[in-house]
PDB file of N, CA, C and O in Angstrom:
ATOM      1  N   MET A   1       9.952   6.223  -8.247  1.00  0.00           N
ATOM      2  CA  MET A   1      10.298   7.290  -7.179  1.00  0.00           C
ATOM      3  C   MET A   1      10.515   6.563  -5.989  1.00  0.00           C
ATOM      4  O   MET A   1       9.684   5.698  -5.713  1.00  0.00           O
ATOM      5  N   ASN A   2      11.395   6.732  -5.292  1.00  0.00           N
ATOM      6  CA  ASN A   2      11.582   6.088  -4.158  1.00  0.00           C
ATOM      7  C   ASN A   2      11.435   7.127  -2.819  1.00  0.00           C
ATOM      8  O   ASN A   2      11.267   8.337  -2.970  1.00  0.00           O
ATOM      9  N   LYS A   3      11.505   6.618  -1.782  1.00  0.00           N
ATOM     10  CA  LYS A   3      10.946   7.518  -0.463  1.00  0.00           C
ATOM     11  C   LYS A   3      11.806   8.689  -0.423  1.00  0.00           C
ATOM     12  O   LYS A   3      11.192   9.726  -0.172  1.00  0.00           O
ATOM     13  N   SER A   4      13.003   8.806  -0.593  1.00  0.00           N
ATOM     14  CA  SER A   4      13.640  10.021  -0.660  1.00  0.00           C
ATOM     15  C   SER A   4      13.247  11.084  -1.722  1.00  0.00           C
ATOM     16  O   SER A   4      13.237  12.277  -1.419  1.00  0.00           O
ATOM     17  N   GLU A   5      12.927  10.654  -2.956  1.00  0.00           N
ATOM     18  CA  GLU A   5      12.710  11.461  -4.062  1.00  0.00           C
ATOM     19  C   GLU A   5      11.056  12.020  -3.724  1.00  0.00           C
ATOM     20  O   GLU A   5      10.587  13.107  -4.060  1.00  0.00           O
ATOM     21  N   LEU A   6      10.486  11.116  -3.099  1.00  0.00           N
ATOM     22  CA  LEU A   6       8.821  11.401  -2.583  1.00  0.00           C
ATOM     23  C   LEU A   6       9.067  12.649  -1.655  1.00  0.00           C
ATOM     24  O   LEU A   6       8.536  13.741  -1.856  1.00  0.00           O
ATOM     25  N   VAL A   7       9.896  12.384  -0.656  1.00  0.00           N
ATOM     26  CA  VAL A   7      10.186  13.123   0.394  1.00  0.00           C
ATOM     27  C   VAL A   7      10.583  14.800  -0.293  1.00  0.00           C
ATOM     28  O   VAL A   7      10.170  15.847   0.204  1.00  0.00           O
ATOM     29  N   SER A   8      11.195  14.731  -1.143  1.00  0.00           N
ATOM     30  CA  SER A   8      12.162  15.971  -1.649  1.00  0.00           C
ATOM     31  C   SER A   8      10.811  16.484  -2.506  1.00  0.00           C
ATOM     32  O   SER A   8      10.517  17.674  -2.388  1.00  0.00           O
ATOM     33  N   ALA A   9      10.099  15.755  -3.240  1.00  0.00           N
ATOM     34  CA  ALA A   9       9.068  16.388  -4.127  1.00  0.00           C
ATOM     35  C   ALA A   9       7.932  16.870  -3.194  1.00  0.00           C
ATOM     36  O   ALA A   9       7.381  17.904  -3.572  1.00  0.00           O
ATOM     37  N   ILE A  10       7.573  16.432  -2.286  1.00  0.00           N
ATOM     38  CA  ILE A  10       6.527  16.871  -1.420  1.00  0.00           C
ATOM     39  C   ILE A  10       6.983  18.098  -0.621  1.00  0.00           C
ATOM     40  O   ILE A  10       6.194  19.042  -0.590  1.00  0.00           O
ATOM     41  N   ALA A  11       8.043  18.203  -0.029  1.00  0.00           N
ATOM     42  CA  ALA A  11       8.651  19.239   0.503  1.00  0.00           C
ATOM     43  C   ALA A  11       8.841  20.523  -0.313  1.00  0.00           C
ATOM     44  O   ALA A  11       8.653  21.658   0.123  1.00  0.00           O
ATOM     45  N   LYS A  12       9.290  20.157  -1.715  1.00  0.00           N
ATOM     46  CA  LYS A  12       9.268  21.335  -2.652  1.00  0.00           C
ATOM     47  C   LYS A  12       7.751  21.860  -2.825  1.00  0.00           C
ATOM     48  O   LYS A  12       7.468  23.034  -2.584  1.00  0.00           O
ATOM     49  N   ARG A  13       6.936  21.058  -3.194  1.00  0.00           N
ATOM     50  CA  ARG A  13       5.502  21.146  -3.448  1.00  0.00           C
ATOM     51  C   ARG A  13       4.816  22.065  -2.375  1.00  0.00           C
ATOM     52  O   ARG A  13       4.162  23.080  -2.612  1.00  0.00           O
ATOM     53  N   ALA A  14       5.094  21.507  -1.139  1.00  0.00           N
ATOM     54  CA  ALA A  14       4.310  22.252   0.105  1.00  0.00           C
ATOM     55  C   ALA A  14       5.062  23.380   0.826  1.00  0.00           C
ATOM     56  O   ALA A  14       4.608  24.077   1.734  1.00  0.00           O
ATOM     57  N   ASP A  15       6.312  23.450   0.264  1.00  0.00           N
ATOM     58  CA  ASP A  15       7.118  24.476   0.989  1.00  0.00           C
ATOM     59  C   ASP A  15       7.469  24.251   2.442  1.00  0.00           C
ATOM     60  O   ASP A  15       7.546  25.136   3.294  1.00  0.00           O
ATOM     61  N   VAL A  16       7.668  22.986   2.616  1.00  0.00           N
ATOM     62  CA  VAL A  16       8.202  22.934   4.289  1.00  0.00           C
ATOM     63  C   VAL A  16       9.404  21.988   4.115  1.00  0.00           C
ATOM     64  O   VAL A  16       9.661  21.394   3.068  1.00  0.00           O
ATOM     65  N   PRO A  17      10.084  21.917   5.209  1.00  0.00           N
ATOM     66  CA  PRO A  17      11.334  21.228   5.317  1.00  0.00           C
ATOM     67  C   PRO A  17      11.273  19.700   4.983  1.00  0.00           C
ATOM     68  O   PRO A  17      10.288  19.096   5.410  1.00  0.00           O
ATOM     69  N   ALA A  18      12.097  19.088   4.356  1.00  0.00           N
ATOM     70  CA  ALA A  18      12.153  17.743   3.946  1.00  0.00           C
ATOM     71  C   ALA A  18      12.175  17.171   5.363  1.00  0.00           C
ATOM     72  O   ALA A  18      11.498  16.143   5.355  1.00  0.00           O
ATOM     73  N   SER A  19      12.620  17.389   6.440  1.00  0.00           N
ATOM     74  CA  SER A  19      12.628  16.651   7.598  1.00  0.00           C
ATOM     75  C   SER A  19      11.263  16.470   8.164  1.00  0.00           C
ATOM     76  O   SER A  19      10.997  15.519   8.898  1.00  0.00           O
ATOM     77  N   THR A  20      10.265  17.520   7.771  1.00  0.00           N
ATOM     78  CA  THR A  20       9.008  17.479   8.224  1.00  0.00           C
ATOM     79  C   THR A  20       8.149  16.713   7.552  1.00  0.00           C
ATOM     80  O   THR A  20       7.175  16.216   8.116  1.00  0.00           O
ATOM     81  N   VAL A  21       8.403  16.536   6.312  1.00  0.00           N
ATOM     82  CA  VAL A  21       7.627  15.808   5.238  1.00  0.00           C
ATOM     83  C   VAL A  21       8.155  14.145   5.774  1.00  0.00           C
ATOM     84  O   VAL A  21       7.278  13.283   5.832  1.00  0.00           O
ATOM     85  N   ASP A  22       9.537  13.789   6.130  1.00  0.00           N
ATOM     86  CA  ASP A  22       9.853  12.691   6.455  1.00  0.00           C
ATOM     87  C   ASP A  22       9.209  12.188   7.746  1.00  0.00           C
ATOM     88  O   ASP A  22       8.777  11.042   7.865  1.00  0.00           O
ATOM     89  N   SER A  23       9.169  13.135   8.724  1.00  0.00           N
ATOM     90  CA  SER A  23       8.454  12.893   9.986  1.00  0.00           C
ATOM     91  C   SER A  23       6.967  12.461   9.729  1.00  0.00           C
ATOM     92  O   SER A  23       6.502  11.482  10.313  1.00  0.00           O
ATOM     93  N   VAL A  24       6.286  13.150   8.915  1.00  0.00           N
ATOM     94  CA  VAL A  24       4.779  12.954   8.498  1.00  0.00           C
ATOM     95  C   VAL A  24       4.640  11.477   7.887  1.00  0.00           C
ATOM     96  O   VAL A  24       3.782  10.670   8.247  1.00  0.00           O
ATOM     97  N   LEU A  25       5.497  11.278   7.026  1.00  0.00           N
ATOM     98  CA  LEU A  25       5.378   9.908   6.177  1.00  0.00           C
ATOM     99  C   LEU A  25       5.799   8.792   7.122  1.00  0.00           C
ATOM    100  O   LEU A  25       5.233   7.704   7.020  1.00  0.00           O
ATOM    101  N   ALA A  26       6.869   9.004   8.150  1.00  0.00           N
ATOM    102  CA  ALA A  26       7.017   8.072   9.206  1.00  0.00           C
ATOM    103  C   ALA A  26       5.820   7.684  10.133  1.00  0.00           C
ATOM    104  O   ALA A  26       5.630   6.501  10.413  1.00  0.00           O
ATOM    105  N   GLY A  27       5.016   8.674  10.608  1.00  0.00           N
ATOM    106  CA  GLY A  27       3.833   8.962  11.239  1.00  0.00           C
ATOM    107  C   GLY A  27       2.845   8.043  10.562  1.00  0.00           C
ATOM    108  O   GLY A  27       2.211   7.168  11.152  1.00  0.00           O
ATOM    109  N   LEU A  28       2.757   8.352   9.102  1.00  0.00           N
ATOM    110  CA  LEU A  28       1.585   7.840   8.202  1.00  0.00           C
ATOM    111  C   LEU A  28       2.018   6.311   8.492  1.00  0.00           C
ATOM    112  O   LEU A  28       1.122   5.653   9.020  1.00  0.00           O
ATOM    113  N   GLN A  29       3.057   5.719   8.278  1.00  0.00           N
ATOM    114  CA  GLN A  29       3.346   4.493   8.110  1.00  0.00           C
ATOM    115  C   GLN A  29       3.080   3.797   9.422  1.00  0.00           C
ATOM    116  O   GLN A  29       2.530   2.697   9.472  1.00  0.00           O
ATOM    117  N   ASP A  30       3.506   4.503  10.538  1.00  0.00           N
ATOM    118  CA  ASP A  30       3.197   3.819  11.736  1.00  0.00           C
ATOM    119  C   ASP A  30       1.724   3.692  11.991  1.00  0.00           C
ATOM    120  O   ASP A  30       1.329   2.625  12.460  1.00  0.00           O
ATOM    121  N   GLU A  31       0.857   4.656  11.740  1.00  0.00           N
ATOM    122  CA  GLU A  31      -0.562   4.487  11.880  1.00  0.00           C
ATOM    123  C   GLU A  31      -1.034   3.415  10.944  1.00  0.00           C
ATOM    124  O   GLU A  31      -1.900   2.626  11.322  1.00  0.00           O
ATOM    125  N   LEU A  32      -0.523   3.344   9.767  1.00  0.00           N
ATOM    126  CA  LEU A  32      -1.324   2.361   8.800  1.00  0.00           C
ATOM    127  C   LEU A  32      -0.921   1.012   9.241  1.00  0.00           C
ATOM    128  O   LEU A  32      -1.717   0.090   9.058  1.00  0.00           O
ATOM    129  N   VAL A  33       0.258   0.776   9.822  1.00  0.00           N
ATOM    130  CA  VAL A  33       0.643  -0.589  10.570  1.00  0.00           C
ATOM    131  C   VAL A  33      -0.346  -0.926  11.722  1.00  0.00           C
ATOM    132  O   VAL A  33      -0.990  -1.972  11.806  1.00  0.00           O
ATOM    133  N   ASP A  34      -0.374   0.195  12.666  1.00  0.00           N
ATOM    134  CA  ASP A  34      -1.178   0.024  13.973  1.00  0.00           C
ATOM    135  C   ASP A  34      -2.483  -0.299  13.470  1.00  0.00           C
ATOM    136  O   ASP A  34      -3.046  -1.187  14.110  1.00  0.00           O
ATOM    137  N   ALA A  35      -3.183   0.228  12.401  1.00  0.00           N
ATOM    138  CA  ALA A  35      -4.558   0.459  11.890  1.00  0.00           C
ATOM    139  C   ALA A  35      -4.959  -1.284  11.335  1.00  0.00           C
ATOM    140  O   ALA A  35      -5.997  -1.895  11.591  1.00  0.00           O
ATOM    141  N   ILE A  36      -3.812  -1.761  10.552  1.00  0.00           N
ATOM    142  CA  ILE A  36      -4.018  -3.155   9.982  1.00  0.00           C
ATOM    143  C   ILE A  36      -3.870  -3.985  11.102  1.00  0.00           C
ATOM    144  O   ILE A  36      -4.677  -4.914  11.136  1.00  0.00           O
ATOM    145  N   THR A  37      -3.069  -3.918  12.031  1.00  0.00           N
ATOM    146  CA  THR A  37      -2.859  -4.861  13.116  1.00  0.00           C
ATOM    147  C   THR A  37      -4.196  -4.935  13.729  1.00  0.00           C
ATOM    148  O   THR A  37      -4.683  -6.027  14.024  1.00  0.00           O
ATOM    149  N   ARG A  38      -4.834  -3.785  13.941  1.00  0.00           N
ATOM    150  CA  ARG A  38      -6.264  -4.056  14.836  1.00  0.00           C
ATOM    151  C   ARG A  38      -7.129  -4.455  13.740  1.00  0.00           C
ATOM    152  O   ARG A  38      -8.210  -4.804  14.213  1.00  0.00           O
ATOM    153  N   GLY A  39      -7.109  -4.552  12.472  1.00  0.00           N
ATOM    154  CA  GLY A  39      -7.956  -5.075  11.675  1.00  0.00           C
ATOM    155  C   GLY A  39      -8.875  -3.869  11.059  1.00  0.00           C
ATOM    156  O   GLY A  39      -9.977  -4.086  10.555  1.00  0.00           O
ATOM    157  N   GLU A  40      -8.384  -2.795  11.145  1.00  0.00           N
ATOM    158  CA  GLU A  40      -9.281  -1.769  10.746  1.00  0.00           C
ATOM    159  C   GLU A  40      -8.840  -1.123   9.339  1.00  0.00           C
ATOM    160  O   GLU A  40      -7.666  -1.161   8.971  1.00  0.00           O
ATOM    161  N   LYS A  41      -9.911  -0.499   8.541  1.00  0.00           N
ATOM    162  CA  LYS A  41      -9.725  -0.208   7.291  1.00  0.00           C
ATOM    163  C   LYS A  41      -9.378   1.367   7.341  1.00  0.00           C
ATOM    164  O   LYS A  41     -10.006   2.176   8.024  1.00  0.00           O
ATOM    165  N   VAL A  42      -8.225   1.692   6.472  1.00  0.00           N
ATOM    166  CA  VAL A  42      -8.017   3.129   6.193  1.00  0.00           C
ATOM    167  C   VAL A  42      -8.425   3.579   5.052  1.00  0.00           C
ATOM    168  O   VAL A  42      -8.072   2.935   4.064  1.00  0.00           O
ATOM    169  N   ALA A  43      -9.201   4.693   4.867  1.00  0.00           N
ATOM    170  CA  ALA A  43      -9.403   5.301   3.675  1.00  0.00           C
ATOM    171  C   ALA A  43      -8.849   6.582   3.711  1.00  0.00           C
ATOM    172  O   ALA A  43      -8.993   7.309   4.694  1.00  0.00           O
ATOM    173  N   VAL A  44      -8.140   6.962   2.576  1.00  0.00           N
ATOM    174  CA  VAL A  44      -7.933   8.495   2.208  1.00  0.00           C
ATOM    175  C   VAL A  44      -8.691   8.550   1.077  1.00  0.00           C
ATOM    176  O   VAL A  44      -8.551   7.770   0.135  1.00  0.00           O
ATOM    177  N   SER A  45      -9.500   9.447   1.127  1.00  0.00           N
ATOM    178  CA  SER A  45     -10.440   9.819   0.302  1.00  0.00           C
ATOM    179  C   SER A  45      -9.815  10.214  -1.212  1.00  0.00           C
ATOM    180  O   SER A  45      -8.948  11.086  -1.253  1.00  0.00           O
ATOM    181  N   GLY A  46     -10.182   9.682  -2.233  1.00  0.00           N
ATOM    182  CA  GLY A  46      -9.611   9.987  -3.373  1.00  0.00           C
ATOM    183  C   GLY A  46      -8.221   9.448  -3.842  1.00  0.00           C
ATOM    184  O   GLY A  46      -7.868   9.508  -5.020  1.00  0.00           O
ATOM    185  N   LEU A  47      -7.414   8.889  -2.791  1.00  0.00           N
ATOM    186  CA  LEU A  47      -6.132   8.273  -3.097  1.00  0.00           C
ATOM    187  C   LEU A  47      -6.051   6.991  -2.966  1.00  0.00           C
ATOM    188  O   LEU A  47      -5.529   6.388  -3.904  1.00  0.00           O
ATOM    189  N   LEU A  48      -6.480   6.291  -1.917  1.00  0.00           N
ATOM    190  CA  LEU A  48      -6.337   4.865  -1.724  1.00  0.00           C
ATOM    191  C   LEU A  48      -6.934   4.388  -0.236  1.00  0.00           C
ATOM    192  O   LEU A  48      -7.001   5.099   0.767  1.00  0.00           O
ATOM    193  N   THR A  49      -7.314   3.109  -0.353  1.00  0.00           N
ATOM    194  CA  THR A  49      -7.732   2.483   0.773  1.00  0.00           C
ATOM    195  C   THR A  49      -6.944   1.283   0.942  1.00  0.00           C
ATOM    196  O   THR A  49      -6.644   0.567  -0.013  1.00  0.00           O
ATOM    197  N   VAL A  50      -6.493   0.972   2.521  1.00  0.00           N
ATOM    198  CA  VAL A  50      -5.959  -0.185   2.693  1.00  0.00           C
ATOM    199  C   VAL A  50      -6.524  -0.775   3.910  1.00  0.00           C
ATOM    200  O   VAL A  50      -6.724  -0.184   4.970  1.00  0.00           O
ATOM    201  N   GLU A  51      -6.796  -2.192   3.602  1.00  0.00           N
ATOM    202  CA  GLU A  51      -7.391  -2.918   4.457  1.00  0.00           C
ATOM    203  C   GLU A  51      -6.768  -4.405   4.807  1.00  0.00           C
ATOM    204  O   GLU A  51      -5.900  -4.768   4.014  1.00  0.00           O
ATOM    205  N   ARG A  52      -6.990  -5.049   5.563  1.00  0.00           N
ATOM    206  CA  ARG A  52      -6.442  -6.586   6.142  1.00  0.00           C
ATOM    207  C   ARG A  52      -7.506  -7.443   5.410  1.00  0.00           C
ATOM    208  O   ARG A  52      -8.686  -7.161   5.618  1.00  0.00           O
ATOM    209  N   THR A  53      -7.243  -8.323   4.687  1.00  0.00           N
ATOM    210  CA  THR A  53      -8.024  -9.310   4.177  1.00  0.00           C
ATOM    211  C   THR A  53      -7.590 -10.928   4.593  1.00  0.00           C
ATOM    212  O   THR A  53      -6.514 -11.171   5.140  1.00  0.00           O
ATOM    213  N   GLN A  54      -8.374 -11.757   4.323  1.00  0.00           N
ATOM    214  CA  GLN A  54      -7.901 -13.111   4.859  1.00  0.00           C
ATOM    215  C   GLN A  54      -7.946 -14.029   3.533  1.00  0.00           C
ATOM    216  O   GLN A  54      -8.932 -14.182   2.812  1.00  0.00           O
ATOM    217  N   ARG A  55      -6.797 -14.552   3.381  1.00  0.00           N
ATOM    218  CA  ARG A  55      -6.627 -15.694   2.089  1.00  0.00           C
ATOM    219  C   ARG A  55      -6.568 -16.923   2.717  1.00  0.00           C
ATOM    220  O   ARG A  55      -5.798 -17.384   3.559  1.00  0.00           O
ATOM    221  N   SER A  56      -7.857 -17.511   1.946  1.00  0.00           N
ATOM    222  CA  SER A  56      -8.050 -18.960   2.415  1.00  0.00           C
ATOM    223  C   SER A  56      -6.665 -20.046   2.165  1.00  0.00           C
ATOM    224  O   SER A  56      -5.702 -19.865   1.419  1.00  0.00           O
ATOM    225  N   ALA A  57      -6.941 -21.135   3.012  1.00  0.00           N
ATOM    226  CA  ALA A  57      -5.862 -22.151   2.610  1.00  0.00           C
ATOM    227  C   ALA A  57      -6.040 -22.706   1.292  1.00  0.00           C
ATOM    228  O   ALA A  57      -7.194 -22.870   0.898  1.00  0.00           O
ATOM    229  N   ARG A  58      -5.099 -23.010   0.575  1.00  0.00           N
ATOM    230  CA  ARG A  58      -5.097 -23.723  -0.781  1.00  0.00           C
ATOM    231  C   ARG A  58      -4.155 -24.464  -1.243  1.00  0.00           C
ATOM    232  O   ARG A  58      -3.082 -24.383  -0.646  1.00  0.00           O
ATOM    233  N   THR A  59      -4.242 -25.376  -2.390  1.00  0.00           N
ATOM    234  CA  THR A  59      -3.410 -26.134  -2.805  1.00  0.00           C
ATOM    235  C   THR A  59      -2.424 -25.383  -3.976  1.00  0.00           C
ATOM    236  O   THR A  59      -2.967 -24.872  -4.955  1.00  0.00           O
ATOM    237  N   GLY A  60      -1.067 -25.349  -3.832  1.00  0.00           N
ATOM    238  CA  GLY A  60      -0.541 -24.853  -4.960  1.00  0.00           C
ATOM    239  C   GLY A  60       0.377 -25.839  -5.675  1.00  0.00           C
ATOM    240  O   GLY A  60       0.328 -27.039  -5.407  1.00  0.00           O
ATOM    241  N   ARG A  61       1.300 -25.288  -6.675  1.00  0.00           N
ATOM    242  CA  ARG A  61       2.043 -26.142  -7.388  1.00  0.00           C
ATOM    243  C   ARG A  61       3.651 -25.852  -7.438  1.00  0.00           C
ATOM    244  O   ARG A  61       4.000 -24.982  -8.236  1.00  0.00           O
ATOM    245  N   ASN A  62       4.420 -26.341  -6.850  1.00  0.00           N
ATOM    246  CA  ASN A  62       5.759 -25.992  -7.174  1.00  0.00           C
ATOM    247  C   ASN A  62       6.515 -25.904  -8.563  1.00  0.00           C
ATOM    248  O   ASN A  62       7.080 -26.910  -8.992  1.00  0.00           O
ATOM    249  N   PRO A  63       6.534 -24.660  -9.305  1.00  0.00           N
ATOM    250  CA  PRO A  63       6.714 -24.435 -10.648  1.00  0.00           C
ATOM    251  C   PRO A  63       8.164 -25.264 -10.992  1.00  0.00           C
ATOM    252  O   PRO A  63       8.328 -25.467 -12.195  1.00  0.00           O
ATOM    253  N   GLN A  64       9.056 -25.682 -10.241  1.00  0.00           N
ATOM    254  CA  GLN A  64      10.046 -26.234 -10.674  1.00  0.00           C
ATOM    255  C   GLN A  64      10.113 -27.598 -10.894  1.00  0.00           C
ATOM    256  O   GLN A  64      10.712 -28.104 -11.842  1.00  0.00           O
ATOM    257  N   THR A  65       9.320 -28.395  -9.769  1.00  0.00           N
ATOM    258  CA  THR A  65       9.059 -29.752  -9.807  1.00  0.00           C
ATOM    259  C   THR A  65       7.751 -30.307 -10.003  1.00  0.00           C
ATOM    260  O   THR A  65       7.586 -31.518 -10.148  1.00  0.00           O
ATOM    261  N   GLY A  66       6.767 -29.430 -10.013  1.00  0.00           N
ATOM    262  CA  GLY A  66       5.218 -29.912 -10.476  1.00  0.00           C
ATOM    263  C   GLY A  66       4.613 -30.391  -9.192  1.00  0.00           C
ATOM    264  O   GLY A  66       3.391 -30.520  -9.110  1.00  0.00           O
ATOM    265  N   GLU A  67       5.463 -30.680  -8.111  1.00  0.00           N
ATOM    266  CA  GLU A  67       4.847 -31.129  -6.921  1.00  0.00           C
ATOM    267  C   GLU A  67       3.739 -30.297  -6.311  1.00  0.00           C
ATOM    268  O   GLU A  67       3.852 -29.071  -6.324  1.00  0.00           O
ATOM    269  N   SER A  68       2.693 -30.865  -5.786  1.00  0.00           N
ATOM    270  CA  SER A  68       1.610 -30.132  -5.001  1.00  0.00           C
ATOM    271  C   SER A  68       2.095 -29.854  -3.693  1.00  0.00           C
ATOM    272  O   SER A  68       2.791 -30.598  -3.002  1.00  0.00           O
ATOM    273  N   ILE A  69       1.558 -28.417  -3.336  1.00  0.00           N
ATOM    274  CA  ILE A  69       2.039 -28.336  -1.868  1.00  0.00           C
ATOM    275  C   ILE A  69       0.918 -27.367  -1.232  1.00  0.00           C
ATOM    276  O   ILE A  69       0.477 -26.403  -1.858  1.00  0.00           O
ATOM    277  N   ASP A  70       0.533 -27.679  -0.045  1.00  0.00           N
ATOM    278  CA  ASP A  70      -0.280 -26.880   0.643  1.00  0.00           C
ATOM    279  C   ASP A  70      -0.096 -25.637   1.306  1.00  0.00           C
ATOM    280  O   ASP A  70       0.711 -25.599   2.235  1.00  0.00           O
ATOM    281  N   ILE A  71      -0.787 -24.501   0.937  1.00  0.00           N
ATOM    282  CA  ILE A  71      -0.367 -23.151   1.251  1.00  0.00           C
ATOM    283  C   ILE A  71      -1.454 -22.909   2.479  1.00  0.00           C
ATOM    284  O   ILE A  71      -2.665 -23.007   2.286  1.00  0.00           O
ATOM    285  N   PRO A  72      -0.964 -22.632   3.568  1.00  0.00           N
ATOM    286  CA  PRO A  72      -1.721 -22.348   4.668  1.00  0.00           C
ATOM    287  C   PRO A  72      -2.600 -21.020   4.457  1.00  0.00           C
ATOM    288  O   PRO A  72      -2.285 -20.217   3.579  1.00  0.00           O
ATOM    289  N   ALA A  73      -3.830 -20.793   5.378  1.00  0.00           N
ATOM    290  CA  ALA A  73      -4.523 -19.598   5.188  1.00  0.00           C
ATOM    291  C   ALA A  73      -3.366 -18.587   6.020  1.00  0.00           C
ATOM    292  O   ALA A  73      -2.440 -18.915   6.763  1.00  0.00           O
ATOM    293  N   ALA A  74      -3.846 -17.183   5.550  1.00  0.00           N
ATOM    294  CA  ALA A  74      -2.990 -16.189   5.856  1.00  0.00           C
ATOM    295  C   ALA A  74      -3.733 -14.881   5.923  1.00  0.00           C
ATOM    296  O   ALA A  74      -4.784 -14.768   5.293  1.00  0.00           O
ATOM    297  N   ASN A  75      -3.308 -13.982   6.571  1.00  0.00           N
ATOM    298  CA  ASN A  75      -3.694 -12.427   6.407  1.00  0.00           C
ATOM    299  C   ASN A  75      -2.938 -11.853   5.514  1.00  0.00           C
ATOM    300  O   ASN A  75      -1.776 -12.215   5.329  1.00  0.00           O
ATOM    301  N   THR A  76      -3.535 -10.840   4.822  1.00  0.00           N
ATOM    302  CA  THR A  76      -2.712 -10.222   3.724  1.00  0.00           C
ATOM    303  C   THR A  76      -3.346  -8.803   3.814  1.00  0.00           C
ATOM    304  O   THR A  76      -4.301  -8.563   4.552  1.00  0.00           O
ATOM    305  N   VAL A  77      -2.674  -7.762   2.911  1.00  0.00           N
ATOM    306  CA  VAL A  77      -3.191  -6.451   2.931  1.00  0.00           C
ATOM    307  C   VAL A  77      -3.792  -6.064   1.489  1.00  0.00           C
ATOM    308  O   VAL A  77      -3.184  -6.432   0.484  1.00  0.00           O
ATOM    309  N   LYS A  78      -4.590  -5.567   1.419  1.00  0.00           N
ATOM    310  CA  LYS A  78      -5.221  -5.085   0.162  1.00  0.00           C
ATOM    311  C   LYS A  78      -5.338  -3.535   0.099  1.00  0.00           C
ATOM    312  O   LYS A  78      -6.014  -2.847   0.863  1.00  0.00           O
ATOM    313  N   VAL A  79      -4.500  -3.055  -1.031  1.00  0.00           N
ATOM    314  CA  VAL A  79      -4.619  -1.439  -1.381  1.00  0.00           C
ATOM    315  C   VAL A  79      -5.321  -1.455  -2.522  1.00  0.00           C
ATOM    316  O   VAL A  79      -5.124  -2.219  -3.467  1.00  0.00           O
ATOM    317  N   THR A  80      -6.401  -0.351  -2.420  1.00  0.00           N
ATOM    318  CA  THR A  80      -7.189  -0.139  -3.466  1.00  0.00           C
ATOM    319  C   THR A  80      -6.869   1.345  -3.913  1.00  0.00           C
ATOM    320  O   THR A  80      -6.623   2.151  -3.016  1.00  0.00           O
ATOM    321  N   ALA A  81      -6.851   1.793  -5.307  1.00  0.00           N
ATOM    322  CA  ALA A  81      -6.557   2.804  -5.827  1.00  0.00           C
ATOM    323  C   ALA A  81      -7.816   3.786  -5.576  1.00  0.00           C
ATOM    324  O   ALA A  81      -8.949   3.359  -5.799  1.00  0.00           O
ATOM    325  N   GLY A  82      -7.630   4.980  -5.153  1.00  0.00           N
ATOM    326  CA  GLY A  82      -8.860   5.873  -5.203  1.00  0.00           C
ATOM    327  C   GLY A  82      -9.265   6.481  -6.637  1.00  0.00           C
ATOM    328  O   GLY A  82      -8.734   6.094  -7.678  1.00  0.00           O
ATOM    329  N   SER A  83     -10.206   7.419  -6.586  1.00  0.00           N
ATOM    330  CA  SER A  83     -10.771   7.868  -7.688  1.00  0.00           C
ATOM    331  C   SER A  83      -9.783   8.795  -8.278  1.00  0.00           C
ATOM    332  O   SER A  83      -9.665   8.795  -9.503  1.00  0.00           O
ATOM    333  N   ASN A  84      -9.002   9.645  -7.502  1.00  0.00           N
ATOM    334  CA  ASN A  84      -7.938  10.531  -8.238  1.00  0.00           C
ATOM    335  C   ASN A  84      -6.767   9.741  -8.909  1.00  0.00           C
ATOM    336  O   ASN A  84      -6.212  10.067  -9.959  1.00  0.00           O
ATOM    337  N   LEU A  85      -6.463   8.583  -8.092  1.00  0.00           N
ATOM    338  CA  LEU A  85      -5.316   7.662  -8.923  1.00  0.00           C
ATOM    339  C   LEU A  85      -5.895   6.943  -9.989  1.00  0.00           C
ATOM    340  O   LEU A  85      -5.170   6.816 -10.976  1.00  0.00           O
ATOM    341  N   LYS A  86      -7.154   6.381 -10.044  1.00  0.00           N
ATOM    342  CA  LYS A  86      -7.602   5.893 -11.154  1.00  0.00           C
ATOM    343  C   LYS A  86      -7.803   6.593 -12.333  1.00  0.00           C
ATOM    344  O   LYS A  86      -7.708   6.071 -13.444  1.00  0.00           O
ATOM    345  N   LYS A  87      -8.160   8.105 -12.075  1.00  0.00           N
ATOM    346  CA  LYS A  87      -8.246   9.112 -13.037  1.00  0.00           C
ATOM    347  C   LYS A  87      -6.935   9.404 -13.740  1.00  0.00           C
ATOM    348  O   LYS A  87      -6.870   9.414 -14.970  1.00  0.00           O
ATOM    349  N   ALA A  88      -5.796   9.664 -12.890  1.00  0.00           N
ATOM    350  CA  ALA A  88      -4.663   9.824 -13.390  1.00  0.00           C
ATOM    351  C   ALA A  88      -4.156   8.821 -14.126  1.00  0.00           C
ATOM    352  O   ALA A  88      -3.541   9.141 -15.143  1.00  0.00           O
ATOM    353  N   ALA A  89      -4.280   7.538 -13.821  1.00  0.00           N
ATOM    354  CA  ALA A  89      -3.808   6.239 -14.666  1.00  0.00           C
ATOM    355  C   ALA A  89      -4.605   6.274 -16.014  1.00  0.00           C
ATOM    356  O   ALA A  89      -4.058   5.888 -17.047  1.00  0.00           O
ATOM    357  N   SER A  90      -5.827   6.710 -16.010  1.00  0.00           N
ATOM    358  CA  SER A  90      -6.628   6.451 -17.160  1.00  0.00           C
ATOM    359  C   SER A  90      -6.199   7.580 -18.196  1.00  0.00           C
ATOM    360  O   SER A  90      -6.116   7.429 -19.415  1.00  0.00           O
ATOM    361  N   SER A  91      -5.985   8.550 -17.592  1.00  0.00           N
ATOM    362  CA  SER A  91      -5.658   9.736 -18.450  1.00  0.00           C
ATOM    363  C   SER A  91      -4.348   9.646 -19.363  1.00  0.00           C
ATOM    364  O   SER A  91      -4.134  10.439 -20.280  1.00  0.00           O
ATOM    365  N   VAL A  92      -3.584   8.704 -19.050  1.00  0.00           N
ATOM    366  CA  VAL A  92      -2.126   8.711 -19.641  1.00  0.00           C
ATOM    367  C   VAL A  92      -2.537   7.655 -20.984  1.00  0.00           C
ATOM    368  O   VAL A  92      -3.195   6.622 -20.862  1.00  0.00           O
ATOM    369  N   PRO A  93      -2.023   8.147 -22.160  1.00  0.00           N
ATOM    370  CA  PRO A  93      -2.356   7.279 -23.278  1.00  0.00           C
ATOM    371  C   PRO A  93      -1.194   6.069 -23.200  1.00  0.00           C
ATOM    372  O   PRO A  93      -0.052   6.102 -22.741  1.00  0.00           O
ATOM    373  N   VAL A  94      -1.988   4.938 -23.865  1.00  0.00           N
ATOM    374  CA  VAL A  94      -1.490   3.613 -23.792  1.00  0.00           C
ATOM    375  C   VAL A  94      -0.313   3.471 -24.976  1.00  0.00           C
ATOM    376  O   VAL A  94       0.285   2.406 -25.127  1.00  0.00           O
TER     377      VAL A  94
END
């Protein structure tokens, strides 16, 4: 599902205009980016948690040449599924 399909599905389910849903999703994106920039953790109960984490510097390997390379430390984003997402995933047969 891409963004436009998500907007349409939410608009239909919530019985609101798609433009409103698109604006809300844009606002959510802006707030998530701002919170991560500030180093804050964002938790939407039952759905997901988003937080900035630090990755240590390490030595990697170029898979084509086998040459060792130094990978610098970096900030990254960690997204953790909430209980409702985990329950939905586990209820689908394998």
